[in-house]
C-alpha positions in Angstrom: 48.8 15.1 39.0 46.3 18.0 39.4 43.5 16.9 37.2 43.6 13.1 37.0 44.3 10.0 39.2 46.9 8.9 36.7 50.1 8.2 38.7 53.0 10.7 38.2 56.8 10.0 38.7 57.7 10.2 42.3 60.3 13.0 41.6 57.6 15.4 40.6 56.5 17.4 43.6 53.6 19.9 44.2 54.2 23.6 43.9 51.6 26.4 43.6 53.4 27.9 40.5 53.0 24.5 38.8 49.2 24.7 39.2 49.3 28.2 37.6 51.2 26.8 34.6 49.1 23.7 34.5 46.0 25.7 33.5 47.2 25.9 29.9 47.1 22.1 29.7 43.6 21.7 31.2 42.0 21.0 27.8 44.8 18.6 27.0 43.6 16.5 29.9 40.4 16.2 27.9 42.5 14.4 25.2 43.7 11.9 27.8 40.3 11.3 29.4 38.5 11.2 26.1 41.0 8.8 24.6 40.8 6.4 27.5 37.0 6.6 27.5 36.9 5.7 23.8 39.3 2.8 24.2 37.0 1.3 26.9 34.0 2.1 24.7 35.5 0.3 21.7 36.5 -2.7 23.7 33.2 -3.0 25.5 31.3 -2.7 22.2 33.0 -6.0 21.0 31.8 -7.8 24.2 28.6 -6.2 25.5 27.0 -3.9 22.9 26.3 -0.2 22.8 24.4 0.4 26.1 27.0 -1.1 28.4 29.9 0.3 26.2 28.6 3.8 26.7 28.1 3.2 30.4 31.7 1.9 30.8 33.0 4.8 28.8 31.4 7.3 31.2 32.5 5.2 34.2 36.2 5.1 33.2 36.1 8.9 32.5 34.8 9.5 36.0 37.4 7.2 37.5 40.2 8.8 35.6 39.4 12.2 37.0 38.3 10.9 40.4 34.9 12.4 39.8 36.6 15.8 40.0 34.1 17.7 37.9 31.1 15.7 38.9 31.8 16.6 42.5 32.0 20.3 41.6 28.6 20.1 39.8 27.0 18.4 42.8 28.4 21.0 45.2 27.4 23.9 43.0 23.8 22.5 42.7 23.6 22.2 46.5 25.2 25.6 47.1 23.1 27.6 44.7 20.0 25.6 45.3 20.1 26.0 49.1 22.0 29.2 49.7 20.7 32.8 49.3 23.8 34.7 50.3 27.4 34.5 49.2 28.5 33.2 52.6 25.8 30.6 52.8 26.5 29.4 49.2 30.2 29.0 49.9 29.6 27.2 53.2 27.3 24.7 51.5 29.6 24.1 48.6 32.5 23.5 51.0 30.5 20.8 52.9 31.7 17.3 51.8 28.1 15.9 52.1 25.9 15.8 49.0 22.4 17.1 49.3 19.2 16.6 47.3 20.0 19.3 44.7 23.4 17.6 44.1 22.0 14.1 43.7 19.2 15.3 41.3 21.8 17.3 39.3 24.1 14.3 38.9 21.3 12.0 37.9 20.0 14.2 35.2 23.5 15.1 34.0 24.7 11.5 33.6 21.3 10.6 32.1 21.7 13.3 29.4 25.2 12.1 28.6 24.2 8.5 28.4 21.1 8.8 26.2 22.8 11.5 24.0 25.8 9.2 23.3 23.4 6.3 22.7 21.4 8.2 20.2 24.6 9.5 18.5 25.8 5.9 18.1 22.4 4.9 16.7 22.6 7.4 13.9 26.4 7.3 13.4 26.3 4.6 10.6 24.6 7.3 8.5 27.6 9.5 8.9 31.4 9.3 8.7 32.1 6.8 11.5 35.8 7.9 11.6 34.5 11.0 13.4 33.3 8.9 16.4 36.7 8.3 18.0 37.5 12.0 17.9 34.1 12.9 19.3 35.2 11.6 22.8 38.4 13.7 22.7 36.7 16.8 21.2 33.8 17.1 23.7 36.1 16.5 26.8 38.7 19.1 25.5 36.2 21.7 24.5 34.3 21.5 27.8 37.5 22.0 29.7 38.3 25.0 27.6 34.9 26.5 28.4 35.5 26.1 32.1 39.1 27.4 32.2 37.9 30.5 30.4 36.2 31.6 33.6 39.6 31.6 35.3 41.0 33.9 32.6 38.0 36.3 32.8 37.0 36.3 36.5 38.3 36.8 40.1 38.4 34.0 42.6 35.5 34.2 45.1 36.9 32.7 48.3 38.9 34.9 50.7 40.0 32.2 53.1 42.4 30.2 50.8 40.5 27.0 51.6 40.2 25.8 48.0 42.7 23.8 46.2 42.0 25.6 43.0 42.9 29.1 44.4 46.5 29.1 43.0 45.1 29.0 39.4 43.6 32.4 40.0 46.7 34.1 41.2 48.6 34.5 37.9 47.9 33.6 34.3 49.5 35.0 31.2 49.4 34.7 27.4 51.1 31.2 27.5 48.3 29.8 29.6 45.6 31.4 27.5 47.2 30.4 24.2 47.9 26.8 25.4 44.4 26.3 26.6 42.8 27.5 23.4 45.2 25.4 21.3 44.5 22.2 23.1 40.8 23.0 23.5 40.1 23.8 19.8 42.4 21.4 17.9 40.2 18.2 18.3 37.1 20.3 17.5 38.7 21.8 14.4 38.9 18.3 12.9 35.1 18.0 13.2 34.6 21.5 11.7 36.8 20.6 8.7 34.8 17.4 8.2 31.4 19.1 8.6 31.4 22.9 8.7 28.0 22.9 10.5 29.8 21.8 13.7 31.0 25.4 14.1 27.6 26.1 15.5 28.4 24.0 18.6 30.4 27.0 19.8 27.2 29.2 20.1 25.7 27.5 23.2 29.2 27.3 24.8 29.7 31.0 24.4 26.3 31.5 25.8 27.1 29.3 28.8 30.4 31.2 29.4 28.7 34.6 29.5 25.7 33.4 31.6 28.0 31.6 34.1 30.2 34.6 34.4 27.1 36.8 35.1 25.6 34.3 37.5 28.7 33.6 39.5 29.6 37.3 39.7 26.0 38.1 40.8 26.0 35.6 43.7 29.7 35.1 44.6 31.6 38.0 43.1 33.8 35.5 41.3 34.2 31.7 40.8 35.3 28.7 42.8 36.6 25.3 41.9 33.1 23.9 42.2 31.8 26.5 39.7 34.5 25.4 37.2 33.4 21.8 37.7 29.8 22.6 37.2 30.5 24.6 34.0 32.7 21.8 32.6 30.0 19.2 33.1 27.2 21.4 31.7 29.4 22.2 28.7 29.9 18.4 28.1 26.2 18.0 27.9 25.7 21.0 25.6 28.4 19.8 23.3 26.9 16.3 23.0 23.4 17.7 22.5 24.6 20.1 19.9 26.4 17.3 18.0 23.3 15.2 18.1 21.1 18.1 16.8 23.5 18.8 14.0 24.0 15.1 13.1 20.3 14.6 12.9 20.1 17.4 10.4 22.9 16.3 8.2 
């Protein structure tokens, strides 16, 4: 209900405490989005070939989340690109319109995903192709774990309660942290067991977490929902690029 456009039973209502508890399942949503994306990729491969299959996989992933994280990335690009004070950055990010920085950011981000996945598919016959289905799940889950880590380690930046993500920041305990790490690392562990070199993928993600934490604290004294979306999308690109670099060296 909170993280996808997938319909939920009508008897499930919305409560702030549910959003607090839902944070532990944020990486699990990556399993769902990644699984759906791969199914469309596999089906499109039979009909159209790799280029369109990857395009459809990215498209269905965006549709499943309602462009939730892409919107955050675009808003963050506009906010930090055009604002020089905390107040100005927050105002720009709250604006529903997309500016030049946001458009450019989305173009480059989607291009990196597309061409990296295309190159991964090109070299995959040289590797264990059984790892390919789990790749979609692993990179979606691990990217969401990277983003939710900011919630566990930072304060919320807005003071006006205008953001839908604010309830996440109110409370989180060990069940939320443990659940997020469990669901975020399980698909990735499969890759590490198959090729131990994949463990190095965590290095750029750790770097992204600490830099994002420093950067957002510097400018906003905390995070917003758009910040989380931006980190999740950047993490997806870093994971795919890291997979590609490692696979080329195997």
